[in-house]
C-alpha positions in Angstrom: -5.2 -21.6 -34.6 -9.0 -21.0 -34.1 -10.1 -20.7 -30.5 -11.5 -23.7 -28.8 -15.1 -23.2 -27.6 -16.9 -25.0 -24.8 -20.7 -24.6 -24.5 -22.6 -25.2 -21.3 -26.1 -26.7 -22.1 -28.9 -27.9 -19.9 -32.5 -27.1 -18.9 -33.2 -24.0 -16.9 -32.2 -23.7 -13.2 -29.6 -26.4 -13.1 -26.8 -23.9 -12.4 -25.3 -23.2 -15.8 -24.8 -19.5 -15.1 -23.2 -20.3 -11.7 -20.7 -22.7 -13.4 -20.1 -20.2 -16.2 -19.3 -17.4 -13.7 -17.0 -19.8 -11.7 -15.1 -20.8 -14.9 -14.6 -17.2 -15.8 -13.5 -16.4 -12.3 -15.6 -13.3 -12.0 -19.2 -12.2 -12.0 -20.0 -11.0 -15.5 -23.3 -9.7 -16.7 -24.6 -8.2 -19.9 -27.0 -5.3 -19.9 -29.2 -5.5 -23.0 -30.0 -2.5 -25.1 -33.7 -3.0 -24.4 -34.7 -1.3 -21.2 -35.4 -3.5 -18.3 -33.5 -6.5 -19.6 -30.4 -7.5 -17.7 -29.1 -10.9 -18.9 -26.2 -12.9 -17.7 -23.4 -12.5 -20.2 -23.3 -15.5 -22.4 -19.7 -15.8 -23.5 -16.2 -15.2 -22.1 -12.6 -16.3 -22.2 -10.8 -18.3 -19.6 -7.8 -20.6 -19.2 -6.9 -23.8 -17.5 -3.6 -25.8 -17.5 -2.0 -23.3 -19.7 -4.7 -23.6 -22.4 -7.0 -20.7 -23.3 -10.6 -21.3 -24.5 -14.0 -19.6 -25.0 -17.0 -20.5 -22.8 -20.6 -20.1 -23.9 -23.5 -20.2 -21.5 -26.5 -21.2 -23.6 -28.8 -20.5 -20.6 -29.8 -17.0 -21.5 -31.7 -18.2 -24.5 -34.4 -20.3 -22.8 -37.5 -19.0 -21.0 -36.9 -19.1 -17.3 -39.9 -21.3 -16.6 -40.4 -25.1 -16.5 -43.0 -25.2 -19.3 -40.4 -25.3 -21.9 -41.2 -26.5 -25.3 -39.2 -29.1 -27.0 -38.5 -26.5 -29.7 -36.7 -24.1 -27.3 -34.5 -26.9 -26.0 -33.6 -28.1 -29.5 -32.8 -24.5 -30.4 -30.4 -24.2 -27.4 -28.7 -27.5 -28.0 -28.5 -26.6 -31.7 -26.6 -23.4 -30.9 -24.2 -25.4 -28.7 -23.8 -28.1 -31.3 -23.2 -25.7 -34.1 -20.8 -23.4 -32.4 -18.8 -25.3 -29.8 -16.0 -27.8 -30.0 -17.0 -29.5 -26.7 -20.3 -29.5 -24.8 -20.8 -29.6 -21.0 -24.3 -31.1 -20.4 -25.6 -30.0 -17.0 -28.2 -31.7 -14.8 -29.3 -31.3 -11.2 -29.1 -34.1 -8.7 -31.8 -32.6 -6.5 -34.5 -33.1 -9.1 -33.2 -36.3 -10.6 -33.5 -37.1 -14.3 -36.4 -35.1 -15.8 -38.1 -35.6 -19.2 -36.3 -32.5 -20.4 -32.9 -34.0 -19.4 -33.8 -37.1 -21.3 -34.9 -35.2 -24.4 -31.6 -33.2 -24.3 -29.5 -36.3 -23.7 -31.2 -37.9 -26.7 -30.2 -35.0 -28.9 -26.6 -34.8 -27.5 -25.9 -38.5 -27.9 -26.0 -38.0 -31.7 -23.4 -35.3 -31.5 -20.0 -36.2 -32.9 -18.3 -33.7 -30.6 -17.2 -34.7 -27.1 -19.9 -34.3 -24.4 -19.1 -34.2 -20.7 -22.1 -34.8 -18.4 -21.9 -32.6 -15.3 -24.3 -33.4 -12.4 -24.6 -30.3 -10.3 -25.4 -29.6 -6.6 -23.6 -32.8 -5.4 -22.4 -31.4 -2.1 -22.9 -34.2 0.4 -22.6 -38.0 0.6 -26.3 -38.7 0.2 -26.5 -36.6 -3.0 -23.4 -38.5 -4.3 -25.3 -41.7 -4.0 -28.4 -40.2 -5.6 -26.2 -38.9 -8.5 -25.5 -42.5 -9.6 -28.8 -42.6 -11.5 -27.4 -40.2 -14.1 -25.1 -43.0 -15.5 -28.3 -44.3 -17.1 -28.2 -41.3 -19.5 -25.5 -43.2 -21.4 -22.6 -40.7 -21.4 -19.1 -42.0 -21.0 -17.7 -39.0 -19.1 -19.6 -38.0 -16.0 -18.6 -35.5 -13.3 -20.2 -34.7 -9.9 -19.8 -31.2 -8.9 -21.1 -28.2 -6.9 -20.8 -25.1 -9.1 -21.6 -22.8 -6.1 -18.8 -24.1 -3.9 -16.6 -25.1 -6.9 -16.0 -28.7 -5.7 -15.5 -31.0 -8.7 -15.1 -28.2 -11.2 -11.3 -28.8 -11.4 -11.8 -32.4 -12.6 -14.3 -31.2 -15.2 -11.9 -28.6 -16.5 -9.0 -31.1 -16.6 -11.1 -33.3 -18.8 -12.2 -30.4 -21.0 -8.7 -29.1 -21.4 -7.4 -32.5 -22.4 -9.5 -32.1 -25.6 -7.9 -28.8 -26.5 -5.2 -29.3 -29.1 -1.8 -27.7 -28.5 -1.3 -24.7 -30.8 0.5 -25.9 -33.9 2.1 -23.4 -36.1 1.0 -23.3 -39.8 3.9 -23.7 -42.2 2.2 -22.2 -45.2 3.1 -19.0 -46.8 -0.2 -17.5 -45.7 0.7 -18.2 -42.0 3.0 -15.1 -42.1 0.5 -12.7 -43.7 -1.5 -10.2 -41.6 -4.9 -11.5 -40.7 -7.6 -8.8 -40.4 -11.1 -9.7 -39.2 -14.2 -7.7 -40.1 -16.5 -7.8 -37.0 -19.6 -6.1 -35.7 -23.3 -6.6 -35.3 -25.6 -7.6 -38.1 -26.5 -5.0 -40.7 -23.6 -2.6 -40.1 -22.1 -3.2 -43.6 -19.6 -6.1 -43.0 -20.6 -7.9 -46.3 -20.6 -4.7 -48.3 -17.1 -3.8 -47.0 -15.8 -7.3 -47.9 -17.3 -7.2 -51.3 -16.0 -3.7 -52.0 -12.5 -4.8 -51.0 -12.3 -8.1 -52.9 -14.7 -7.2 -55.7 -16.0 -10.1 -57.7 -12.9 -12.2 -57.2 -14.0 -13.5 -53.9 -12.6 -16.9 -53.4 -13.9 -18.8 -50.4 -10.9 -20.7 -49.0 -12.4 -22.7 -46.2 -16.1 -22.8 -46.5 -16.4 -26.5 -45.8 -19.8 -27.5 -44.5 -19.7 -29.1 -41.1 -16.5 -27.4 -39.9 -16.9 -25.3 -36.8 -14.6 -22.7 -38.3 -17.5 -20.6 -39.4 -15.4 -17.9 -40.9 -14.4 -17.3 -44.4 -10.8 -16.5 -45.3 -10.1 -14.4 -48.4 -6.7 -13.5 -49.6 -6.3 -9.8 -50.7 -3.5 -9.1 -53.1 -3.9 -5.6 -54.7 -2.1 -2.3 -54.6 1.1 -3.8 -53.1 -0.9 -5.1 -50.2 -1.1 -8.7 -49.2 -3.2 -10.0 -46.3 -5.9 -12.4 -45.3 -9.4 -11.0 -44.6 -11.5 -13.0 -42.1 -15.2 -12.5 -42.5 -18.1 -13.7 -40.6 -20.8 -12.0 -42.7 -20.9 -14.5 -45.6 -22.0 -17.4 -43.4 -25.2 -19.2 -44.3 -28.0 -17.3 -42.7 -29.8 -19.2 -39.9 -33.5 -18.7 -40.2 -33.7 -17.9 -36.5 -35.3 -15.2 -34.5 -33.5 -11.9 -33.9 -32.0 -12.9 -30.5 -30.5 -16.0 -32.0 -29.0 -14.0 -34.9 -27.4 -11.6 -32.4 -26.1 -14.5 -30.4 -24.6 -16.2 -33.5 -23.1 -12.9 -34.7 -21.3 -12.5 -31.3 -20.0 -16.1 -31.2 -18.8 -15.7 -34.8 -17.1 -12.4 -34.0 -15.3 -14.2 -31.2 -14.2 -17.0 -33.6 -13.0 -14.4 -36.2 -11.1 -12.6 -33.4 -9.3 -15.8 -32.4 -8.0 -16.2 -35.9 -7.1 -12.6 -36.5 -4.2 -10.2 -35.7 -6.3 -7.1 -36.1 -10.0 -6.6 -35.8 -11.9 -3.9 -37.8 -15.0 -3.3 -35.6 -17.8 -1.7 -37.6 -20.4 0.3 -35.9 -23.4 2.1 -37.3 -23.0 5.9 -37.3 -26.7 6.4 -36.8 -27.0 4.1 -33.7 -23.7 5.0 -32.2 -21.8 2.4 -30.1 -24.1 0.0 -28.3 -23.6 -2.3 -25.3 -23.1 -5.2 -27.6 -20.4 -3.3 -29.6 -18.6 -2.5 -26.3 -18.7 -6.2 -25.3 -17.1 -7.2 -28.6 -14.5 -4.4 -28.2 -13.6 -5.5 -24.7 -13.3 -9.1 -25.8 -10.9 -8.1 -28.6 -8.8 -6.1 -26.0 -8.8 -9.1 -23.6 -7.6 -11.3 -26.4 -4.8 -8.8 -27.1 -5.9 -8.1 -30.7 -5.2 -4.9 -32.6 -8.3 -2.8 -33.2 -9.5 -0.2 -35.7 -13.0 1.3 -35.2 -14.9 2.0 -38.3 -17.9 4.3 -38.0 -19.9 3.2 -41.1 -22.9 4.8 -42.9 -21.3 8.2 -42.2 -23.0 9.5 -45.4 -26.4 9.2 -43.6 -25.4 11.7 -40.9 -26.3 15.4 -40.9 -23.0 17.1 -40.4 -21.9 20.4 -38.9 -18.4 21.7 -38.5 -17.4 19.6 -35.6 -19.7 16.5 -35.9 -16.8 14.0 -36.4 -14.7 15.6 -33.6 -17.6 15.5 -31.2 -18.5 11.9 -32.0 -14.9 10.8 -31.7 -14.7 12.3 -28.3 -17.9 10.6 -27.2 -16.7 7.2 -28.6 -13.4 7.5 -26.7 -15.2 8.2 -23.4 -17.2 5.0 -23.9 -14.1 3.0 -24.9 -12.1 4.2 -21.9 -9.6 3.2 -20.5 -8.3 1.9 -23.8 -8.7 5.0 -26.0 -5.6 4.9 -28.2 -7.6 3.4 -31.1 -7.8 4.7 -34.7 -11.3 5.8 -35.5 -12.3 6.2 -39.1 -15.5 7.5 -40.5 -16.4 5.4 -43.5 -19.2 5.0 -46.0 -18.9 1.6 -47.7 -21.8 2.4 -50.2 -20.1 5.6 -51.3 -16.6 4.0 -51.1 -15.4 6.7 -48.7 -12.2 6.2 -46.6 -12.4 2.4 -47.0 -8.8 2.2 -48.3 -7.8 4.5 -45.4 -9.3 1.9 -43.1 -7.3 -0.9 -44.6 -4.1 1.2 -44.3 -4.9 1.9 -40.6 -5.5 -1.9 -40.0 -2.1 -2.7 -41.5 -0.4 0.0 -39.5 -1.9 -1.5 -36.3 -0.6 -4.9 -37.4 2.9 -3.4 -37.6 2.5 -1.8 -34.2 1.5 -5.1 -32.7 4.6 -6.8 -34.1 6.9 -4.0 -32.9 9.8 -5.0 -30.6 11.6 -2.2 -28.7 15.2 -2.9 -27.7 15.9 -3.0 -23.9 18.5 -0.2 -24.3 16.1 2.1 -26.0 13.3 1.3 -23.5 15.5 1.9 -20.5 16.9 5.1 -21.9 13.5 6.6 -22.3 11.4 5.0 -19.6 13.9 5.3 -16.7 14.0 9.1 -17.3 10.2 9.2 -17.4 10.1 7.3 -14.1 12.8 9.6 -12.5 10.6 12.6 -13.4 7.6 11.1 -11.8 8.5 8.2 -9.5 5.9 5.8 -8.0 4.3 7.0 -4.8 5.9 6.1 -1.4 4.4 3.1 0.3 4.4 2.8 4.1 7.3 5.2 4.3 9.6 3.5 1.7 10.4 4.4 -1.9 9.4 2.0 -4.7 12.3 2.0 -7.2 12.0 0.7 -10.8 15.4 -0.3 -12.0 15.0 -2.0 -15.3 12.5 -2.4 -18.2 12.3 -5.0 -20.9 9.8 -6.2 -23.6 8.8 -9.8 -23.2 8.9 -12.2 -26.1 5.1 -12.5 -26.5 2.6 -12.0 -29.3 0.8 -9.1 -27.5 3.3 -6.3 -26.7 4.1 -6.9 -23.0 6.6 -5.1 -20.8 8.2 -6.2 -17.5 9.3 -3.5 -15.0 11.7 -4.8 -12.5 11.5 -3.1 -9.1 12.0 -3.6 -5.3 8.3 -3.8 -4.3 6.3 -5.0 -7.4 3.1 -5.6 -5.4 2.9 -2.0 -4.2 2.5 -0.4 -7.6 -1.1 0.6 -8.0 -3.3 0.9 -11.1 -2.9 4.7 -11.6 0.8 4.5 -11.8 0.5 1.5 -14.1 -1.7 3.6 -16.4 0.8 6.4 -16.3 3.5 4.0 -17.5 1.3 2.7 -20.3 0.5 6.2 -21.4 4.2 7.0 -21.5 5.0 3.9 -23.5 2.3 5.0 -26.0 3.5 8.5 -26.3 7.2 7.5 -26.9 6.5 4.4 -29.1 3.8 3.7 -31.7 1.3 1.3 -30.2 -1.9 2.9 -31.5 -4.7 0.4 -31.7 -2.8 -2.3 -29.7 -3.6 -3.4 -26.1 -0.4 -3.4 -24.0 0.3 -5.7 -21.1 2.4 -4.4 -18.2 3.9 -6.6 -15.4 6.0 -5.7 -12.3 8.6 -8.2 -11.3 10.9 -8.4 -8.3 14.5 -7.3 -9.0 
């Protein structure tokens, strides 16, 4: 099931980023590669009422001044309209309806997707009365909120979550095949990799214009291998400026991730791993996807004896704490180690599906815990008595103990490392929970 995406649109300074940060439940910021540019992060994952969805803040793509051109606003709304399943249109009660709001409303009324109008900064009775004028914008669903204090955001989220379909299992034969997504920034070799793998027999399964599922699914059936490749590279190019392209590529990477079991993240060997790559990597980890890192264009690097070893070490330092990831040095143009990369992705898929029996888990992990028990807390011993794997898509383990809240991150990391050293979970994020016994 592709991920559901909600976009927050509106003119500058109405509080889009504040709402975005509140929905994500933490302060997130993106630090751009260009020096001196710190921008609020524009995308993230959150959940509400048991439903998980992506949130996009379109605010980072409009000049932070009031003399905004119609073109800039259209561009921002266009991004939201193209990429989201639902749009939250934000206005500010303290300024009333401005000409920019009216222009945006005019564009959004034509959208076939659901639009929820959110009037921000409604934090007292007088402002609630003032907010009534926003009914004139002609939207059916209107919400009065204060994104700083959080009042009213619950009702908005309830309405948004109501539009998210329940996950329905696909019954086709293809539903059970591994799904591998090729993700990465523009110009790292995603299209070349796809074309090399599928050759000229590329059949586009779901490239239906107008669908928000802007990913192309190609079935790969060669050399006793059978899987679905999910690609974001073959999408019609937007004739947009560089920043937009980067933004589109990130949102599409997120969409490809939502549909995939394993992500092959391509990075450029000459540039190394950038802040944007690390963002994409951490999103894949948060979504519990398997990951294989491909360092492409390896043929362009001047090599000495330990070049690969050194680079792998540097990469793992940047990927920490999740460093148990296959790293493969490829050259798509010279067809080097591409097949090895596919093998690694399929192995990671198997690791992610792996179920370890409780008897085997307890046999190994309880001995490990005996050798190095959790630290004493306030004079009493924390005892872990039983371990079991939970029936989830992402490998998750529950450790039952007497004081679950007193187990700190370093010991949790120790348990994860032990699980990795005794069982094959390379390339797969693990979830560890402590429950009261």
